TIBA-14048 format. One line per 8 residues: number of its first residue (from 0); their letters; for each residue x, y, z of N, C-alpha, C. Coordinates in pm, whole numbers, plus 50000, padded with zeros to 5 digits. Layout:
<rs>
NUM	a	X Y Z X Y Z X Y Z  ...
</rs>
This chain:
<rs>
0	mhftmkde	77118 19000 66087 76977 18979 66094 76912 19101 66032  76843 19078 65919 76770 19185 65855 76636 19201 65930  76558 19299 65888 76425 19313 65945 76341 19197 65902  76300 19110 65998 76233 18982 65967 76077 18995 65978  76011 18890 65941 75864 18890 65952 75822 18906 66103  75900 18840 66189 75872 18846 66333 75886 18999 66383  75994 19068 66332 76012 19208 66367 75896 19292 66314  75847 19259 66190 75739 19335 66136 75608 19317 66216
8	ilkrflna	75582 19191 66263 75466 19170 66345 75477 19244 66475  75600 19236 66539 75622 19313 66662 75599 19460 66644  75653 19507 66536 75635 19658 66506 75486 19696 66505  75401 19615 66440 75259 19639 66434 75201 19651 66572  75237 19558 66662 75186 19558 66799 75235 19675 66876  75362 19711 66862 75421 19824 66932 75356 19955 66890  75319 19961 66761 75253 20084 66709 75106 20088 66744  75045 19974 66793 74902 19969 66817 74865 20027 66949
16	ngepisgq	74967 20062 67029 74948 20124 67161 74846 20052 67251  74863 19919 67258 74774 19843 67344 74637 19795 67285  74612 19843 67162 74485 19800 67104 74501 19658 67039  74399 19577 67045 74407 19440 66992 74425 19443 66836  74494 19337 66779 74508 19326 66634 74462 19186 66598  74376 19176 66501 74325 19046 66455 74437 18969 66384  74446 18842 66417 74544 18754 66355 74516 18743 66202  74388 18743 66171 74355 18731 66025 74394 18855 65945
24	vladelqv	74369 18971 66016 74415 19101 65949 74565 19098 65927  74641 19059 66031 74783 19054 66020 74826 18960 65905  74762 18841 65900 74795 18745 65797 74772 18797 65655  74657 18866 65644 74622 18923 65514 74718 19036 65474  74746 19125 65569 74839 19241 65537 74979 19195 65501  75029 19088 65578 75163 19044 65558 75175 18931 65459  75053 18889 65406 75049 18780 65304 75112 18656 65348  75082 18616 65468 75127 18486 65525 75000 18418 65582
32	srtaiwkh	75019 18288 65630 74909 18211 65684 74885 18254 65831  74764 18226 65885 74736 18246 66023 74830 18165 66111  74866 18044 66061 74958 17958 66137 75097 18027 66154  75139 18088 66045 75270 18155 66046 75266 18269 66155  75157 18341 66156 75140 18454 66252 75151 18395 66397  75072 18284 66421 75071 18218 66549 75213 18175 66593  75288 18118 66498 75423 18070 66530 75515 18183 66571  75503 18294 66501 75591 18412 66532 75551 18468 66672
40	lqtlkqeg	75425 18466 66701 75379 18514 66834 75433 18425 66947  75434 18293 66919 75495 18200 67016 75642 18232 67041  75717 18261 66928 75863 18295 66943 75875 18430 67030  75788 18523 67000 75794 18650 67076 75760 18624 67223  75668 18538 67254 75638 18499 67396 75764 18443 67462  75836 18355 67390 75951 18297 67446 76059 18403 67474  76054 18517 67399 76149 18624 67423 76107 18719 67525  75991 18701 67587 75952 18783 67697 75835 18877 67666
48	yefetvkk	75784 18876 67540 75666 18959 67507 75544 18879 67545  75446 18951 67610 75326 18879 67656 75206 18937 67580  75114 18845 67537 74995 18880 67461 74876 18822 67534  74764 18896 67524 74633 18853 67569 74547 18830 67450  74458 18729 67460 74360 18707 67350 74232 18783 67389  74190 18877 67302 74064 18952 67326 73958 18896 67237  73853 18848 67293 73745 18779 67222 73696 18857 67102  73699 18794 66988 73651 18849 66860 73734 18971 66810
56	rgyklvtv	73841 19007 66882 73917 19122 66836 74065 19090 66803  74112 18972 66857 74248 18938 66823 74339 18936 66939  74467 18969 66917 74567 18971 67019 74608 19105 67066  74643 19118 67195 74681 19247 67254 74815 19232 67317  74912 19319 67283 75044 19316 67350 75026 19379 67489  75066 19308 67596 75049 19358 67731 75183 19382 67803  75285 19304 67769 75414 19322 67832 75525 19330 67728  75611 19433 67738 75728 19449 67649 75852 19435 67734
64	pdkvdmgq	75939 19331 67709 76058 19320 67788 76162 19434 67756  76246 19466 67856 76348 19569 67834 76463 19510 67756  76449 19506 67624 76553 19453 67538 76597 19552 67436  76714 19535 67382 76763 19625 67274 76766 19552 67145  76657 19484 67110 76654 19398 66995 76601 19476 66872  76610 19412 66756 76579 19477 66629 76434 19530 66624  76341 19444 66674 76199 19485 66667 76174 19611 66736  76227 19630 66859 76197 19757 66936 76278 19872 66876
72	lqqflktt	76402 19843 66823 76485 19951 66771 76418 20021 66657  76337 19942 66573 76283 20004 66452 76183 20110 66490  76125 20107 66609 76031 20211 66652 76087 20352 66648  76219 20359 66683 76284 20490 66708 76387 20529 66603  76423 20435 66516 76528 20462 66427 76501 20557 66319  76586 20661 66297 76557 20763 66193 76669 20756 66091  76767 20665 66105 76880 20666 66012 76846 20603 65875  76937 20619 65780 76921 20552 65651 77004 20423 65643
80	rygrqvhy	77119 20419 65713 77214 20301 65708 77241 20244 65846  77272 20327 65941 77316 20273 66072 77201 20207 66147  77219 20086 66184 77119 20006 66258 77015 19940 66169  77030 19951 66039 76933 19885 65951 76958 19739 65935  77080 19691 65975 77109 19554 65994 77166 19535 66130  77097 19452 66211 77137 19431 66354 77166 19282 66384  77274 19260 66454 77302 19122 66507 77288 19133 66657  77186 19067 66707 77148 19086 66852 77178 18957 66927
88	fesvestq	77242 18970 67042 77280 18856 67125 77229 18880 67265  77178 18773 67330 77153 18776 67476 77290 18793 67549  77385 18711 67505 77522 18712 67564 77627 18679 67459  77739 18749 67463 77840 18728 67368 77975 18758 67439  78081 18703 67388 78215 18725 67451 78242 18877 67439  78239 18931 67315 78264 19074 67291 78203 19107 67159  78128 19226 67150 78069 19264 67027 78182 19302 66924  78298 19348 66979 78410 19379 66884 78456 19252 66812
96	lvahelvr	78461 19145 66881 78506 19017 66820 78417 18973 66714  78285 18978 66740 78182 18943 66641 78196 19039 66517  78216 19165 66543 78228 19268 66434 78348 19229 66340  78462 19184 66401 78577 19150 66315 78535 19036 66218  78460 18939 66268 78415 18822 66185 78320 18877 66070  78227 18964 66109 78131 19011 66012 78196 19103 65909  78304 19176 65946 78372 19257 65844 78435 19166 65737  78488 19050 65782 78545 18954 65684 78437 18897 65594
104	egapdgtv	78316 18894 65644 78208 18840 65566 78138 18945 65475  78185 19068 65483 78134 19175 65399 78013 19252 65454  78002 19257 65587 77889 19325 65649 77883 19472 65600  77765 19524 65567 77753 19656 65511 77780 19771 65613  77802 19889 65560 77816 20010 65635 77696 20028 65726  77725 20050 65861 77610 20073 65954 77560 19953 66023  77625 19833 65997 77581 19712 66069 77607 19726 66218  77513 19688 66295 77524 19700 66449 77526 19558 66508
112	iiaehqta	77622 19540 66597 77623 19418 66684 77591 19466 66825  77489 19410 66884 77452 19455 67020 77416 19335 67105  77453 19348 67233 77436 19237 67327 77383 19287 67460  77300 19196 67525 77250 19230 67654 77367 19216 67760  77460 19129 67727 77571 19100 67823 77691 19058 67742  77809 19102 67793 77940 19058 67736 78015 18988 67843  78077 18873 67807 78156 18798 67903 78301 18844 67906  78341 18907 67798 78482 18955 67789 78493 19091 67722
120	grgrmmre	78410 19183 67766 78408 19318 67712 78543 19385 67748  78588 19472 67661 78718 19535 67687 78718 19679 67640  78808 19753 67702 78824 19896 67659 78959 19914 67593  79006 20040 67598 79137 20071 67544 79248 19998 67623  79357 19970 67548 79472 19897 67606 79431 19766 67672  79331 19699 67607 79288 19569 67647 79229 19556 67790  79187 19669 67848 79137 19666 67985 78996 19601 67977  78969 19533 68098 78838 19469 68110 78731 19575 68118
128	wessegkg	78615 19552 68061 78499 19646 68074 78388 19571 68140  78340 19624 68246 78226 19567 68324 78096 19581 68244  78034 19469 68198 77916 19474 68113 77801 19409 68183  77731 19473 68270 77621 19421 68346 77506 19378 68253  77444 19261 68282 77345 19209 68194 77213 19289 68195  77168 19326 68076 77040 19390 68062 77035 19531 68117  77152 19591 68157 77141 19727 68220 77213 19833 68141  77301 19789 68049 77379 19890 67976 77356 19874 67829
136	iwmtiiir	77429 19953 67753 77431 19937 67604 77573 19891 67567  77581 19773 67512 77709 19714 67466 77699 19693 67318  77761 19770 67240 77740 19756 67093 77864 19798 67015  77873 19745 66895 77976 19784 66796 77909 19820 66666  77951 19926 66610 77897 19967 66477 78011 19951 66374  77982 19879 66268 78078 19868 66157 78044 19976 66063  78146 20065 66035 78130 20170 65940 78244 20167 65838  78206 20205 65717 78302 20194 65603 78319 20330 65535
144	peiaphqa	78378 20424 65604 78397 20561 65547 78506 20564 65444  78491 20651 65349 78598 20674 65247 78702 20771 65301  78793 20722 65389 78895 20805 65450 79027 20734 65445  79134 20801 65465 79265 20742 65470 79290 20682 65613  79378 20582 65629 79399 20519 65762 79442 20615 65870  79519 20721 65832 79567 20816 65939 79449 20897 66002  79335 20895 65932 79217 20969 65987 79136 20889 66083  79168 20758 66097 79079 20667 66177 79069 20719 66324
152	pqftlvta	79177 20761 66393 79162 20797 66528 79058 20912 66554  79036 21000 66452 78941 21106 66465 78799 21059 66492  78774 20932 66445 78638 20871 66453 78603 20845 66605  78706 20828 66692 78674 20823 66837 78615 20952 66880  78669 21065 66833 78619 21198 66872 78479 21222 66804  78467 21187 66680 78332 21190 66618 78225 21119 66700  78264 20997 66740 78170 20911 66818 78139 20980 66950  78241 21033 67018 78218 21094 67151 78112 21212 67134
160	vavvnamk	78135 21290 67032 78043 21402 67003 77903 21351 66979  77884 21235 66905 77754 21180 66878 77687 21131 67011  77762 21058 67093 77707 21006 67216 77666 21120 67311  77757 21223 67328 77725 21330 67419 77601 21406 67373  77584 21429 67244 77470 21509 67195 77342 21423 67193  77357 21292 67177 77233 21202 67194 77188 21210 67338  77283 21210 67433 77242 21223 67571 77180 21357 67598  77241 21464 67549 77185 21599 67574 77047 21613 67517
168	amfknftp	77014 21541 67407 76880 21554 67345 76778 21481 67429  76817 21385 67513 76721 21300 67586 76708 21339 67735  76816 21386 67795 76820 21391 67943 76834 21535 67988  76771 21569 68100 76769 21708 68150 76839 21730 68279  76871 21628 68354 76918 21648 68490 77069 21642 68503  77138 21630 68391 77285 21636 68396 77340 21683 68264  77462 21726 68264 77531 21766 68140 77650 21673 68122  77653 21581 68026 77773 21495 68007 77887 21574 67949
176	eikwpndi	78010 21530 67979 78129 21593 67927 78219 21479 67871  78302 21523 67769 78393 21436 67711 78531 21449 67775  78583 21337 67814 78723 21334 67862 78807 21274 67751  78903 21350 67704 78988 21305 67591 79056 21177 67627  79058 21078 67531 78998 21089 67401 78867 21015 67386  78835 20926 67486 78727 20830 67455 78630 20802 67572  78627 20888 67666 78531 20863 67778 78423 20977 67785  78307 20938 67827 78201 21038 67858 78181 21034 68012
184	likgkktt	78195 21148 68070 78177 21156 68220 78051 21230 68254  77988 21193 68366 77879 21276 68426 77926 21308 68567  77934 21441 68594 77982 21485 68725 78118 21414 68765  78200 21409 68665 78334 21356 68687 78347 21203 68693  78230 21129 68679 78236 20991 68686 78211 20925 68553  78277 20816 68522 78270 20754 68389 78132 20687 68368  78072 20712 68253 77954 20648 68217 77966 20579 68077  78059 20624 67995 78073 20566 67857 78216 20552 67824
192	giltemva	78244 20440 67750 78379 20422 67695 78365 20396 67543  78457 20436 67467 78453 20422 67319 78584 20353 67276  78575 20252 67194 78693 20184 67140 78685 20179 66987  78780 20242 66917 78775 20236 66773 78890 20150 66722  78853 20047 66645 78953 19958 66587 78944 19972 66436  79055 19943 66364 79057 19964 66217 79093 19836 66150  79025 19808 66039 79063 19697 65951 79106 19772 65822  79232 19756 65786 79278 19845 65675 79386 19769 65588
200	eadriqal	79399 19816 65467 79515 19785 65382 79607 19902 65391  79718 19901 65313 79826 19998 65325 79768 20145 65313  79678 20167 65212 79639 20305 65185 79485 20324 65194  79417 20225 65242 79270 20245 65244 79208 20167 65363  79105 20226 65423 79034 20161 65530 78929 20062 65472  78927 19943 65518 78819 19850 65487 78697 19879 65573  78727 19894 65701 78616 19920 65799 78673 19974 65930  78590 20049 66000 78614 20091 66142 78514 20017 66224
208	ligiginv	78561 19968 66338 78473 19901 66430 78462 19988 66553  78349 20055 66572 78332 20147 66681 78257 20084 66794  78330 20048 66901 78268 19991 67017 78224 20099 67114  78098 20088 67161 78046 20186 67256 77984 20106 67374  78036 20138 67495 77977 20084 67614 77921 20192 67700  77791 20187 67735 77726 20294 67813 77656 20231 67936  77691 20282 68053 77621 20242 68175 77483 20318 68175  77379 20244 68163 77250 20303 68153 77163 20289 68277
216	nqqmddfp	77127 20163 68310 77027 20143 68420 77090 20077 68546  77219 20076 68553 77284 20027 68677 77248 20116 68795  77236 20056 68914 77239 20123 69040 77380 20102 69102  77408 20180 69201 77552 20184 69245 77595 20045 69289  77505 19961 69346 77550 19832 69394 77572 19733 69277  77535 19772 69154 77565 19688 69041 77721 19700 69003  77779 19802 69050 77925 19821 69011 78008 19749 69118  78121 19691 69078 78214 19638 69175 78261 19756 69269
224	ealqsiat	78296 19715 69392 78329 19822 69489 78443 19908 69441  78537 19850 69370 78651 19930 69318 78611 20039 69227  78495 20027 69161 78455 20122 69057 78353 20224 69110  78300 20203 69231 78186 20282 69274 78223 20430 69291  78344 20463 69314 78387 20599 69335 78418 20670 69199  78433 20589 69085 78475 20652 68959 78373 20632 68851  78269 20541 68874 78171 20511 68770 78033 20550 68812  77952 20574 68709 77806 20605 68739 77724 20558 68619
232	siaieege	77592 20574 68629 77504 20537 68515 77411 20652 68490  77350 20648 68371 77255 20755 68333 77136 20753 68431  77084 20636 68465 76967 20629 68549 76997 20686 68685  77119 20662 68741 77159 20726 68872 77150 20876 68861  77203 20930 68757 77217 21078 68744 77086 21141 68698  77008 21066 68621 76880 21127 68571 76769 21109 68676  76788 21003 68760 76697 20981 68868 76574 20896 68831  76585 20827 68717 76474 20733 68679 76527 20639 68576
240	piervhlv	76457 20521 68560 76502 20417 68461 76490 20480 68322  76583 20429 68236 76595 20477 68100 76556 20371 67998  76490 20411 67892 76454 20317 67786 76578 20303 67695  76649 20191 67717 76778 20175 67648 76765 20181 67492  76661 20116 67443 76651 20113 67294 76635 20248 67233  76571 20337 67302 76551 20473 67252 76689 20545 67246  76773 20523 67350 76906 20582 67352 76991 20525 67241  76983 20394 67216 77057 20332 67104 77026 20399 66972
248	anvldfle	76891 20416 66946 76850 20480 66827 76902 20618 66810  76899 20695 66919 76943 20836 66918 77098 20838 66885  77173 20752 66952 77319 20753 66934 77349 20713 66783  77277 20622 66728 77298 20583 66585 77262 20697 66494  77156 20769 66532 77116 20883 66447 77226 20988 66445  77267 21029 66561 77372 21137 66569 77503 21083 66509  77535 20958 66529 77658 20903 66473 77660 20905 66318  77550 20862 66262 77545 20866 66112 77555 21010 66062
256	hysdmyvk	77485 21098 66125 77487 21241 66084 77631 21297 66090  77697 21278 66210 77827 21342 66231 77937 21271 66146  77922 21137 66127 78013 21066 66043 78014 21115 65899  77893 21127 65846 77874 21178 65713 77925 21320 65701  77903 21398 65799 77944 21541 65801 78099 21547 65803  78161 21460 65881 78307 21454 65885 78365 21415 65753  78313 21309 65691 78367 21260 65562 78350 21366 65453  78245 21438 65460 78213 21536 65359 78292 21668 65380
264	ngfgfikt	78295 21717 65503 78348 21852 65527 78473 21860 65613  78524 21744 65656 78644 21750 65738 78611 21764 65888  78720 21784 65962 78711 21777 66114 78666 21909 66184  78666 22022 66105 78651 22148 66164 78526 22165 66255  78404 22127 66204 78284 22142 66278 78278 22048 66391  78334 21922 66373 78326 21823 66474 78423 21872 66592  78533 21935 66552 78631 21986 66656 78562 22093 66741  78482 22174 66680 78403 22282 66757 78307 22212 66854
272	lweessgt	78234 22118 66802 78130 22049 66886 78207 21973 67003  78319 21911 66966 78394 21838 67072 78439 21932 67186  78493 22049 67144 78544 22140 67242 78434 22198 67329  78316 22217 67274 78195 22261 67342 78158 22167 67461  78181 22040 67438 78140 21935 67536 78257 21887 67617  78375 21943 67600 78496 21884 67659 78501 21914 67807  78535 21813 67882 78564 21834 68024 78711 21831 68049  78790 21842 67940 78938 21834 67950 79003 21966 67923
280	igkrvkat	78955 22031 67814 79015 22159 67774 79006 22265 67886  79116 22336 67914 79111 22437 68020 79144 22382 68159  79156 22252 68166 79188 22188 68298 79336 22150 68306  79389 22144 68431 79523 22086 68451 79513 21936 68446  79600 21876 68368 79593 21732 68350 79727 21669 68361  79722 21538 68383 79845 21457 68383 79822 21348 68281  79904 21352 68168 79897 21254 68061 80008 21143 68075  79970 21022 68095 80068 20915 68104 80068 20842 67975
288	tlrevveg	80180 20852 67900 80195 20779 67774 80286 20658 67801  80307 20580 67694 80393 20464 67714 80539 20499 67755  80580 20624 67713 80717 20665 67731 80741 20773 67842  80635 20854 67871 80660 20967 67962 80528 21007 68028  80546 21093 68127 80433 21161 68194 80444 21307 68171  80332 21367 68119 80329 21508 68083 80221 21579 68169  80262 21684 68239 80165 21759 68316 80154 21900 68264  80033 21958 68274 80012 22096 68231 79865 22124 68208
296	eaisiten	79840 22235 68136 79706 22271 68104 79670 22220 67966  79554 22147 67954 79510 22106 67827 79443 22229 67757  79510 22269 67643 79461 22393 67583 79378 22376 67455  79388 22267 67386 79306 22244 67268 79335 22104 67208  79249 22070 67105 79287 21958 67021 79315 22008 66887  79403 21938 66812 79439 21983 66679 79342 21933 66579  79358 21964 66448 79276 21916 66341 79289 21766 66329  79395 21703 66385 79411 21559 66381 79361 21493 66506
304	gvleirqa	79302 21571 66599 79251 21513 66721 79355 21493 66830  79472 21553 66808 79584 21534 66909 79559 21642 67025  79574 21601 67146 79559 21684 67266 79682 21768 67285  79665 21902 67295 79781 21987 67321 79784 22028 67468  79900 22002 67532 79913 22039 67673 80028 22145 67685  79995 22254 67755 80097 22355 67780 80161 22325 67914  80291 22295 67911 80362 22263 68034 80400 22388 68114  80453 22372 68234 80485 22483 68323 80594 22574 68256
312	ngevkgiy	80681 22518 68176 80782 22596 68110 80735 22668 67982  80602 22657 67955 80548 22722 67837 80555 22637 67714  80623 22527 67714 80631 22445 67595 80496 22368 67579  80447 22360 67456 80325 22290 67420 80357 22154 67360  80297 22052 67423 80332 21919 67376 80206 21852 67322  80217 21785 67212 80103 21711 67150 80100 21571 67201  79984 21527 67245 79967 21388 67300 79873 21310 67204  79927 21203 67152 79850 21123 67057 79769 21013 67123
320	sadieil	79826 20954 67230 79762 20848 67302 79808 20846 67443  79719 20849 67540 79763 20849 67682 79646 20827 67774  79676 20796 67895 79581 20796 68004 79576 20935 68065  79458 20996 68073 79448 21134 68119 79385 21136 68260  79454 21211 68347 79397 21231 68478 79374 21382 68500  79255 21422 68532 79229 21563 68559 79280 21596 68700  79368 21694 68710 79430 21733 68834 79344 21836 68919
</rs>
C-alpha cells in the first residue's frame, strides 16, 4: 500500500490540530471531486476516525483510533526508504509469512508489514509469540542490503541497537538492555523479540526479513500467567499509555540509519553501541546450544556478532546461536 488519497486526506486532518477543514478546499487542493472527499471520509469513519461537521467551516477530526496504519505513521516518519511502503492488517497469521510473499513479488527495500494482531506470531526456534490485539507492535521490515550471506546474523544485532536507542530517545523512566542475541529487556523482563530471516542465493542476499515484536501497551493481566514473571511492556515500566505509531516511526528511523551505517562502514561502530546497551556482557551466563551447555562470564561479542564466554578453566568459547540465561 503506497501513500493513498485517503492517507493524504487523513494527514491534512492530523496536521490541522482540531481545526475544521473545508471539503471544497480539500477537493481543490487534491484535485478531486467533493464526492471523492466524502467517500474517503466515510471509509475513515469505518476505520474508527470520527469527524464533526462545523457549519460553514467544513469537517473537524475529533477522534483518532489507536492504530499503527499508514496515515498516522506519515506524521512521524523521517526516513527516506523504511516505512515509505506499508502493508497494514487488522489481523494476520504472521507478518513474516506475508513478508516472504512480498519478497517474491519484488517488494522494495524498506517495505513494512504491520498488524494489530497476529494469530500465529513466532520467535526464534519457531516458538510461539504472544501478540495481543491493538496493544503491541508486530511488524516485519523487508531490507535489501548489499552484503554477503554470512553477514546476515549481524542484522539481528543492528536491529537490537536500533530498537534500544529508539526507546532511549522516547522514554525516561527505564533503561532498556539487550540480551544477546535478540531480546530487549526492561528490568530483566522481556519486552521485545527480534527474528531475522534471510532469502538468499549462494553468494548474495536477496532480502532480509526483520521481524520485531514489542510489548507496548499491555497491562500485566494481558499476559498469560506463565509469562507474567518474565515479560513486561513499555507502558507498565513508563507508567503511562504509549503512542505506538510514534515508536514505530522512531524504530524505523534508527534502523534505517544504523543499517546504512553498517553497510557503509562495517560492524565496528554498531558493536560499540551494542556493548553500551548490553545486559549480557560482564554477567555470568548459561548458554544452551543444540549440542552443549556452556557456563561462564560473557566477555564480549566478536566482529561477527559471536558471543564470547570465558569458562571457569579460562578457556574462551564462541557461541553462534543459543538460549542465554543470566545466572
